[in-house]
C-alpha positions as CSV (number, residue, x, y, z in Angstrom):
1,M,0.0,0.0,0.0
2,G,3.0,2.3,0.5
3,D,1.5,3.4,3.8
4,V,0.5,0.6,6.2
5,C,1.2,-3.1,6.3
6,A,-0.6,-5.4,8.7
7,V,0.0,-9.2,8.8
8,E,-1.6,-11.8,11.1
9,T,0.8,-14.5,12.3
10,E,0.5,-17.3,14.8
11,R,2.5,-15.3,17.4
12,G,0.6,-12.0,16.9
13,D,0.3,-9.2,14.4
14,L,3.1,-7.5,12.4
15,V,2.1,-3.8,11.9
16,V,4.2,-1.4,9.9
17,A,3.5,2.2,9.0
18,F,5.5,5.3,7.7
19,S,5.8,8.0,10.3
20,A,7.7,10.2,7.8
21,W,9.0,9.7,4.3
22,H,12.3,8.4,5.7
23,T,11.1,6.3,8.6
24,L,9.1,3.1,9.0
25,I,7.8,2.2,12.5
26,G,6.3,-1.1,13.5
27,G,5.2,-3.6,16.1
28,L,6.5,-7.2,16.0
29,P,4.9,-10.6,16.8
30,T,6.0,-12.1,20.2
31,G,9.6,-13.1,20.1
32,A,10.3,-11.8,16.6
33,R,13.5,-10.0,15.7
34,L,14.5,-8.2,12.5
35,Q,17.6,-8.5,10.4
36,L,18.8,-5.6,8.3
37,R,20.8,-6.0,5.1
38,L,21.2,-4.2,1.9
39,E,20.1,-6.2,-1.2
40,G,22.8,-8.5,-2.2
41,G,25.0,-7.4,0.7
42,P,26.0,-8.8,4.1
43,D,23.9,-8.4,7.3
44,A,24.1,-5.0,8.9
45,D,26.3,-4.5,11.9
46,R,24.2,-5.1,15.1
47,Q,25.0,-3.2,18.2
48,G,22.6,-4.5,20.8
49,A,19.1,-3.2,19.8
50,V,20.6,-1.1,17.0
51,S,21.5,-2.3,13.4
52,V,23.4,-0.1,11.0
53,S,23.9,-0.5,7.3
54,A,25.8,2.0,5.2
55,D,26.0,2.0,1.4
56,A,29.6,1.6,0.2
57,Q,28.8,3.4,-3.1
58,G,27.4,6.6,-1.5
59,P,26.4,8.5,1.6
60,D,23.1,6.5,2.2
61,A,22.6,4.8,5.5
62,L,19.9,2.8,7.2
63,V,19.5,2.4,11.0
64,L,17.1,-0.1,12.7
65,I,16.3,0.3,16.4
66,E,14.2,-2.3,18.3
67,Q,12.7,-1.7,21.7
68,A,10.1,-3.7,23.7
69,G,8.4,-5.3,20.7
70,Y,8.5,-2.2,18.5
71,F,11.0,-0.9,15.9
72,A,11.9,2.1,13.8
73,L,13.8,1.8,10.5
74,S,15.1,5.1,9.1
75,Y,17.1,6.3,6.1
76,G,19.6,9.1,6.3
77,Q,22.4,10.7,4.4
78,S,24.7,9.7,7.3
79,V,24.5,7.2,10.1
80,E,24.0,9.9,12.6
81,Q,21.0,11.4,10.7
82,A,19.4,8.0,10.3
83,R,19.9,7.1,13.9
84,Q,18.3,10.4,15.0
85,R,15.3,9.8,12.7
86,A,14.9,6.3,14.0
87,A,14.9,7.5,17.6
88,E,12.2,10.1,16.8
89,G,10.1,7.4,15.0
90,L,10.3,5.0,17.9
91,A,8.7,7.7,20.1
92,R,5.6,8.0,17.8
93,D,2.3,6.1,18.4
94,L,2.3,3.4,15.9
95,F,-1.5,2.8,15.8
96,H,-2.2,6.6,15.6
97,E,0.1,6.9,12.6
98,A,-1.5,3.8,10.9
99,R,-5.0,5.3,11.3
100,N,-3.9,8.6,9.9
101,R,-2.3,6.9,6.9
102,L,-5.4,4.9,6.1
103,A,-7.8,7.9,6.3
104,F,-7.2,8.6,2.6
105,Y,-8.5,5.2,1.6
106,R,-11.5,5.4,3.9
107,D,-12.4,8.6,2.1
108,A,-12.2,7.0,-1.4
109,P,-15.5,5.8,-2.8
110,S,-16.4,2.1,-2.6
111,L,-17.1,0.4,-5.9
112,E,-18.8,-2.8,-7.0
113,P,-17.7,-5.4,-8.0
114,P,-15.0,-6.1,-5.4
115,E,-12.2,-6.3,-8.0
116,D,-13.1,-2.7,-9.1
117,D,-12.9,-1.6,-5.5
118,R,-9.5,-3.3,-5.0
119,L,-8.1,-1.8,-8.1
120,L,-9.4,1.7,-7.1
121,K,-7.7,1.4,-3.7
122,K,-4.5,0.3,-5.3
123,C,-4.7,3.4,-7.6
124,A,-5.4,5.5,-4.5
125,S,-2.3,4.1,-2.9
126,V,-0.1,5.0,-5.8
127,I,-1.6,8.5,-6.0
128,K,-1.0,9.1,-2.3
129,V,2.6,7.8,-2.4
130,N,3.4,10.2,-5.2
131,T,1.7,13.2,-3.5
132,L,4.4,15.3,-1.8
133,A,4.2,18.0,0.9
134,A,5.3,21.6,0.5
135,E,9.1,21.8,0.1
136,G,11.5,24.5,-0.8
137,T,10.1,26.8,-3.5
138,I,7.0,24.6,-3.8
139,Q,4.6,26.1,-1.3
140,Q,1.8,23.6,-1.2
141,E,1.3,19.9,-2.0
142,W,2.5,18.8,-5.4
143,S,2.7,15.5,-7.4
144,T,5.4,13.5,-9.0
145,P,5.2,10.8,-11.7
146,D,7.1,8.4,-9.4
147,R,9.7,8.5,-6.7
148,V,12.5,7.0,-9.0
149,P,13.6,8.0,-11.5
150,H,11.4,11.1,-12.2
151,R,11.2,12.5,-8.6
152,D,10.4,16.0,-9.8
153,M,7.2,17.9,-10.7
154,W,6.2,17.5,-14.4
155,L,3.8,19.7,-16.2
156,W,1.4,17.4,-18.1
157,D,1.7,14.6,-15.6
158,S,0.5,17.0,-12.9
159,V,-2.6,17.8,-14.9
160,F,-3.4,14.1,-15.3
161,H,-2.8,13.5,-11.6
162,S,-5.3,16.3,-10.8
163,L,-8.1,14.6,-12.7
164,S,-8.3,11.7,-10.4
165,M,-7.7,13.8,-7.3
166,N,-10.8,15.8,-8.3
167,G,-12.8,12.7,-7.4
168,L,-10.9,12.1,-4.1
169,R,-9.9,15.5,-2.7
170,P,-10.6,18.4,-5.1
171,R,-8.8,21.0,-3.0
172,L,-5.7,18.9,-3.2
173,A,-6.1,18.6,-7.0
174,W,-6.1,22.4,-7.2
175,R,-2.8,22.5,-5.2
176,F,-1.3,20.2,-7.7
177,L,-2.2,22.7,-10.5
178,K,-1.2,25.8,-8.5
179,S,2.2,24.3,-7.8
180,V,2.9,24.0,-11.5
181,L,1.5,27.5,-12.2
182,D,3.7,28.9,-9.5
183,T,6.8,27.9,-11.4
184,Q,6.0,30.2,-14.3
185,G,9.0,32.3,-15.4
186,E,8.9,36.1,-16.0
187,D,8.6,35.5,-19.7
188,G,5.4,33.4,-19.2
189,M,7.1,30.0,-19.9
190,I,6.2,27.1,-17.7
191,A,8.8,24.4,-17.6
192,H,8.2,20.7,-18.2
193,Q,10.1,19.8,-15.0
194,A,10.7,21.7,-11.7
195,R,12.3,20.9,-8.4
196,P,11.8,22.2,-4.8
197,S,15.3,23.7,-5.1
198,G,13.9,26.2,-7.6
199,W,15.6,24.5,-10.6
200,R,13.5,24.4,-13.8
201,S,14.2,22.8,-17.1
202,A,14.7,24.8,-20.3
203,I,11.8,23.2,-22.2
204,T,8.0,23.1,-21.8
205,Q,5.4,20.3,-22.1
206,P,1.9,19.8,-23.6
207,P,-0.3,22.7,-22.7
208,L,-3.1,21.1,-20.7
209,L,-3.2,23.4,-17.6
210,A,-6.3,25.4,-18.6
211,W,-8.2,22.1,-19.1
212,G,-7.0,20.9,-15.7
213,V,-8.0,24.1,-14.0
214,W,-11.5,24.0,-15.7
215,E,-12.1,20.4,-14.7
216,N,-11.1,21.2,-11.1
217,Y,-13.5,24.2,-11.1
218,Q,-16.4,21.9,-12.2
219,V,-15.9,20.0,-8.9
220,L,-14.5,22.6,-6.5
221,G,-16.5,25.6,-7.8
222,D,-14.0,28.1,-6.5
223,K,-13.7,31.2,-8.7
224,A,-10.8,32.4,-6.7
225,C,-8.8,29.6,-8.2
226,L,-9.9,30.6,-11.7
227,A,-8.9,34.2,-11.0
228,Y,-5.5,33.1,-9.8
229,A,-5.0,30.8,-12.8
230,L,-6.2,32.9,-15.8
231,P,-3.4,35.5,-16.1
232,R,-0.8,32.8,-15.8
233,L,-2.6,30.6,-18.3
234,E,-2.8,33.5,-20.7
235,R,0.9,34.3,-20.4
236,Y,1.8,30.7,-20.9
237,L,-0.3,30.3,-24.1
238,E,1.2,33.5,-25.4
239,W,4.7,32.1,-24.7
240,D,3.9,28.9,-26.6
241,C,2.6,30.9,-29.6
242,A,5.6,33.3,-29.6
243,H,8.3,30.7,-29.2
244,R,7.0,27.5,-30.7
245,D,5.7,28.7,-34.1
246,R,8.9,29.2,-36.0
247,N,7.4,29.4,-39.4
248,R,4.5,31.7,-38.2
249,N,1.8,29.6,-39.9
250,G,-0.5,29.2,-36.8
251,L,0.7,25.7,-35.9
252,L,3.1,24.8,-33.2
253,E,6.3,22.8,-33.3
254,W,8.0,20.9,-30.4
255,F,11.6,21.6,-29.5
256,I,13.9,18.9,-30.9
257,E,16.9,17.7,-28.8
258,G,20.2,16.1,-29.8
259,N,19.6,13.0,-27.7
260,A,18.7,10.1,-30.0
261,N,16.8,8.4,-27.2
262,C,14.8,11.5,-26.4
263,R,14.4,13.7,-29.5
264,S,11.4,15.5,-28.0
265,G,11.1,15.3,-24.2
266,E,9.0,18.5,-24.6
267,S,6.3,16.6,-26.4
268,G,6.2,14.0,-23.6
269,M,6.6,11.3,-26.3
270,D,10.4,11.3,-25.9
271,N,11.5,8.6,-28.3
272,S,8.6,8.5,-30.7
273,P,9.6,7.7,-34.3
274,R,7.8,11.0,-35.2
275,F,11.0,12.7,-34.2
276,D,13.6,10.2,-35.6
277,R,14.6,12.6,-38.3
278,A,15.3,15.3,-35.7
279,V,13.6,18.0,-37.8
280,L,11.0,20.6,-36.8
281,L,7.4,19.5,-37.5
282,D,4.0,21.3,-37.3
283,A,2.8,19.0,-34.5
284,V,-0.7,17.6,-34.4
285,D,-0.7,17.1,-30.6
286,F,0.9,20.5,-29.7
287,S,-1.4,22.5,-32.0
288,T,-4.5,20.5,-30.8
289,F,-3.6,20.9,-27.1
290,A,-3.0,24.6,-27.5
291,A,-6.3,25.2,-29.4
292,R,-8.1,23.3,-26.8
293,D,-6.5,25.1,-23.9
294,M,-7.3,28.4,-25.5
295,A,-11.0,27.3,-25.5
296,Y,-10.8,26.4,-21.8
297,A,-9.1,29.8,-21.1
298,A,-12.1,31.4,-22.8
299,S,-14.5,29.4,-20.6
300,I,-12.5,30.5,-17.5
301,A,-12.7,34.1,-18.6
302,E,-16.5,33.8,-19.2
303,A,-16.9,32.3,-15.7
304,L,-15.1,35.4,-14.4
305,E,-17.3,37.7,-16.6
306,E,-14.3,38.9,-18.6
307,T,-16.2,38.9,-21.8
308,E,-13.6,40.5,-24.1
309,K,-10.9,38.0,-23.0
310,A,-13.3,35.2,-23.6
311,R,-14.0,36.3,-27.1
312,R,-10.4,36.8,-27.9
313,W,-9.3,33.3,-26.7
314,R,-12.3,31.7,-28.4
315,R,-11.4,33.4,-31.6
316,R,-7.8,32.3,-31.4
317,S,-8.8,28.7,-30.5
318,R,-11.0,28.5,-33.6
319,A,-8.2,29.8,-35.8
320,M,-5.7,27.2,-34.6
321,S,-8.3,24.5,-34.8
322,V,-9.0,25.4,-38.5
323,R,-5.3,25.2,-39.2
324,V,-5.1,21.7,-37.7
325,H,-8.0,20.4,-39.8
326,G,-6.8,22.2,-43.0
327,C,-3.1,21.4,-42.9
328,L,-2.7,18.1,-41.0
329,W,-5.5,15.9,-42.3
330,D,-4.7,13.2,-44.9
331,E,-7.8,12.3,-46.8
332,G,-6.3,9.2,-48.3
333,D,-5.4,7.6,-45.0
334,G,-8.2,9.2,-43.0
335,F,-5.8,10.3,-40.4
336,Y,-4.0,13.4,-39.0
337,Y,-0.2,13.6,-39.4
338,D,2.6,16.0,-38.3
339,R,3.9,18.2,-41.2
340,D,7.4,19.2,-42.3
341,M,8.3,22.8,-42.7
342,D,8.1,22.4,-46.4
343,G,4.5,21.3,-46.2
344,R,4.9,17.5,-46.6
345,R,3.2,15.3,-44.1
346,S,5.5,13.1,-42.0
347,R,3.6,9.9,-42.6
348,V,4.5,8.4,-39.1
349,R,1.2,6.8,-37.9
350,A,1.3,7.9,-34.3
351,V,-1.4,7.9,-31.6
352,S,-1.3,11.8,-31.7
353,G,-3.3,11.5,-35.0
354,F,-6.4,10.9,-32.9
355,F,-6.0,13.9,-30.7
356,P,-8.0,16.3,-32.9
357,L,-11.0,14.4,-31.7
358,L,-10.7,16.6,-28.6
359,L,-11.7,19.6,-30.7
360,D,-15.3,20.5,-31.3
361,D,-15.2,21.2,-35.0
362,V,-14.0,17.9,-36.4
363,P,-16.2,17.1,-39.5
364,P,-18.5,14.1,-38.8
365,E,-17.1,12.1,-41.7
366,R,-13.6,12.5,-40.3
367,V,-14.7,11.2,-37.0
368,D,-16.0,8.1,-38.8
369,R,-12.6,7.7,-40.6
370,L,-10.7,8.0,-37.4
371,V,-12.9,5.4,-35.7
372,Q,-12.2,3.1,-38.7
373,V,-8.5,3.5,-38.2
374,L,-8.8,2.9,-34.5
375,M,-10.7,-0.4,-35.1
376,D,-8.3,-1.6,-37.9
377,P,-6.2,-4.5,-36.5
378,E,-3.4,-3.6,-38.9
379,W,-3.3,0.0,-37.4
380,F,-4.4,0.6,-33.8
381,N,-6.7,-2.2,-32.8
382,A,-4.1,-4.2,-31.0
383,P,-4.9,-6.7,-28.2
384,F,-4.3,-3.7,-25.9
385,P,-5.3,-0.7,-28.0
386,A,-4.2,2.0,-28.8
387,P,-0.5,1.6,-29.4
388,S,1.6,4.8,-29.5
389,V,2.4,4.1,-33.2
390,A,0.4,1.8,-35.5
391,L,1.2,-1.9,-35.5
392,C,2.0,-1.5,-39.3
393,E,4.7,1.1,-38.6
394,P,8.1,-0.3,-39.6
395,T,9.8,0.8,-36.4
396,W,7.1,-0.5,-34.1
397,S,8.4,-1.9,-30.8
398,T,7.5,-2.2,-27.1
399,D,10.0,0.6,-26.3
400,M,7.9,3.4,-24.7
401,W,6.5,5.7,-27.4
402,R,7.7,3.5,-30.3
403,G,4.7,1.2,-30.0
404,A,3.7,0.6,-26.4
405,T,0.3,1.5,-25.1
406,W,-0.1,4.3,-22.6
407,V,-3.1,5.0,-20.4
408,N,-2.9,8.7,-20.7
409,T,-3.2,8.7,-24.5
410,N,-6.0,6.2,-24.3
411,Y,-7.8,8.5,-21.9
412,L,-7.5,11.4,-24.4
413,I,-8.9,9.3,-27.2
414,I,-11.8,8.2,-24.9
415,L,-12.6,11.8,-24.2
416,G,-12.5,12.7,-27.9
417,L,-14.7,9.8,-28.9
418,A,-17.3,10.7,-26.2
419,R,-17.1,14.4,-27.3
420,H,-18.3,13.4,-30.8
421,G,-21.1,11.0,-29.7
422,R,-19.1,7.8,-30.1
423,A,-20.1,6.5,-26.7
424,A,-19.9,2.8,-27.6
425,E,-16.3,3.1,-28.9
426,A,-15.3,5.2,-25.9
427,A,-16.7,2.6,-23.5
428,W,-14.9,-0.2,-25.5
429,L,-11.5,1.5,-25.1
430,A,-12.1,2.4,-21.5
431,E,-13.0,-1.3,-20.7
432,K,-9.9,-2.5,-22.6
433,T,-7.7,-0.1,-20.6
434,I,-9.1,-1.1,-17.2
435,A,-8.9,-4.8,-18.1
436,Y,-5.2,-4.7,-19.1
437,V,-4.1,-2.5,-16.2
438,R,-6.0,-4.9,-13.9
439,K,-4.5,-8.0,-15.6
440,Y,-0.9,-6.9,-14.8
441,Y,-1.8,-5.5,-11.4
442,E,-3.1,-8.9,-10.4
443,R,0.0,-10.6,-11.8
444,F,2.7,-8.3,-10.4
445,G,1.0,-6.2,-7.8
446,V,1.9,-2.9,-9.4
447,L,0.6,-0.4,-12.0
448,F,3.0,-0.1,-14.9
449,E,4.0,3.0,-16.8
450,F,3.2,1.4,-20.3
451,F,2.3,-1.9,-21.8
452,D,3.1,-4.1,-24.8
453,A,0.2,-3.3,-27.2
454,R,0.4,-6.8,-28.7
455,D,0.4,-8.3,-25.2
456,S,3.3,-10.7,-26.2
457,V,5.4,-9.8,-23.2
458,P,4.6,-8.4,-19.7
459,P,5.3,-4.7,-19.1
460,S,8.3,-5.7,-17.0
461,A,9.9,-7.1,-20.2
462,C,9.3,-4.1,-22.3
463,A,12.3,-2.0,-23.5
464,R,12.7,1.6,-22.2
465,K,14.9,3.7,-24.4
466,G,17.0,0.7,-25.2
467,L,17.1,-2.9,-24.1
468,R,16.4,-3.7,-20.5
469,V,19.4,-3.8,-18.0
470,E,19.8,-7.0,-16.1
471,P,19.6,-7.4,-13.1
472,Y,16.9,-4.9,-12.4
473,D,18.3,-1.7,-10.8
474,I,15.9,-0.1,-8.4
475,R,18.0,3.1,-8.4
476,R,17.5,3.6,-12.2
477,K,14.3,1.7,-13.0
478,M,15.1,1.9,-16.7
479,D,12.3,-0.3,-17.9
480,A,8.5,0.2,-17.5
481,I,8.2,1.9,-14.2
482,R,6.3,0.3,-11.4
483,D,3.4,2.2,-9.7
484,Y,3.4,5.1,-12.2
485,H,1.2,8.0,-11.1
486,W,-0.7,8.8,-14.2
487,T,-1.5,5.1,-14.8
488,A,-3.1,5.1,-11.4
489,A,-4.7,8.4,-11.7
490,L,-6.4,7.8,-15.0
491,T,-7.4,4.2,-14.2
492,A,-9.1,5.6,-11.1
493,R,-10.8,8.3,-13.2
494,L,-12.1,5.6,-15.6
495,L,-13.3,3.5,-12.7
496,L,-15.1,6.4,-11.1
497,D,-16.6,7.7,-14.3
498,R,-17.9,4.2,-15.1
499,A,-19.4,3.9,-11.6
500,A,-21.1,7.3,-12.0
501,A,-22.6,6.3,-15.3
502,I,-24.3,3.1,-13.9
C-alpha cells in the first residue's frame, strides 16, 4: 500500500507504517527479531538493539532500532542522521500513525464489484505515495510521476494527476495545479520539469493546464482559483505561440533535442519515431492541445465575466483548430499527421493523430474515418489498443513511445470519442484499458508505466529507451516503471466515471 502493512501471524500481528517519508515504524509478533541487510550485501552491523547498514557506493545509511516489541527503520544521508530519525520514529504512536495513513483510503468511494474496489484502492495508494508535501520553493502539496527515476514535478503529468484527485480531494487537486502554475518564469514560460530547489528545465510540455483548472472548477467551484490561474494561463499560451511557431503559420512545433533516445522530451513522447529525423514539425498534438487550452481559457474568462478576454481566446482557439484540420489531415489515410516545414506530411502513424477528436469542429465524416483507423487490426486495434504508433509502422516496438500502449493517450482518445457522440467506442476503449491495467496488477501487484500493445510480453519485459538492463536496478528503474502515477490516476478516473454512469 505504500503506507501501512498489517500481517496476522500465529504469534501475533506485524504492523508497519510510515511516520515520515524516511522512517518506518512497526510492532513485531511475540519473540520476533528483525535482520537488516542491503540487497545482495552482508547483514548489517548489530550493536545490541541497533543495526546499522551504510552504502559503500554513497552516503546513504539505514538504521534499525528495536525496543520492547516495537521498531523504527530510518534512512539518512549519514549514520547519525538515520539514527536520530529512527529514535524520533520510535517515540511515535504506531497505531495513531497507521489510522492517519489509512484515512485517505477510507475517504475514497467504494465500488462494486469487489475487483473494481480493490483496483481503485491500489490506484489511491499510488496516488497518495506520489503526492508530496510543501518543500523548498513549492509552497503547497504537489505531485510527481514516481519517486524514482522522475522525482520532480512535471507539467502534463500533474494535470493528469489532478483529474483523479478531483474525485478524491478536489482542493488537493487544485494545489497540484497551482504548484505548476507557480513555477512560471517572468517571460510566461512554464517548464516541463521543476524541483523544490527552484531549478527548472529549459523546455516546456503539452499545454493542458487550462483544461486541468477548468475540470477542477467543475468540482470545487472556487472562482478564486480561476482568477489566480487565468493571467498565468494566458501568459503561458502567449509564450507557446511566440516561441514554438517558428514558421509563423499558426501551428506549433515541439523543441527537438540532440539525444537520439529523447528527441522531444518537450512533447512528452520522448523517443517516438515521429522525431527520428530530428527536424521541426508542425505537430498535431501540440497544436491541438493549444487550441483546446485556448478554448478552456475562454471558458474560464467567461466564468469570471471577462467577456472580451473570452471572445479573444475563443477566436484564437478556432483559428488554430481550423489550421489543424486544414493542414494536418490526410484524406487518403483518413488520419492526422505532423507536417514538415516544407508542407509535406511526416507519414508516421502515431497515436497523436487521434487527438484532434478533442476539438469541437471535427467534421463528422472525419470522426468516422478515425474510428475506422482505431478499429483496424493492422493499425491501432491491437490486443491492448491503442499503441503509441500503429502496428504496421516499420519501427514498431515495445520501447515506450515507439509502439507501447499508454493509459494517458487512451484517456485522451476516450474523451475525444465521447465528445463526438461515439459512446460505444469510448466505452470499449475504457474497458480494454481497465482490463489490461488490472491484468498486470493482479499478476505483479503494481501499476505499470506502459504496456506491450500486442500483449506478447509483460510490461516488466518491455524496453525503455533501449534494451532492459539486467539485473533490475531499483535506483535507475530503466524499464517500464512500477506504480506510475498517471496510470493510477487515469485508471481511477475511468473506474469512477464508469461507476457514476451506472
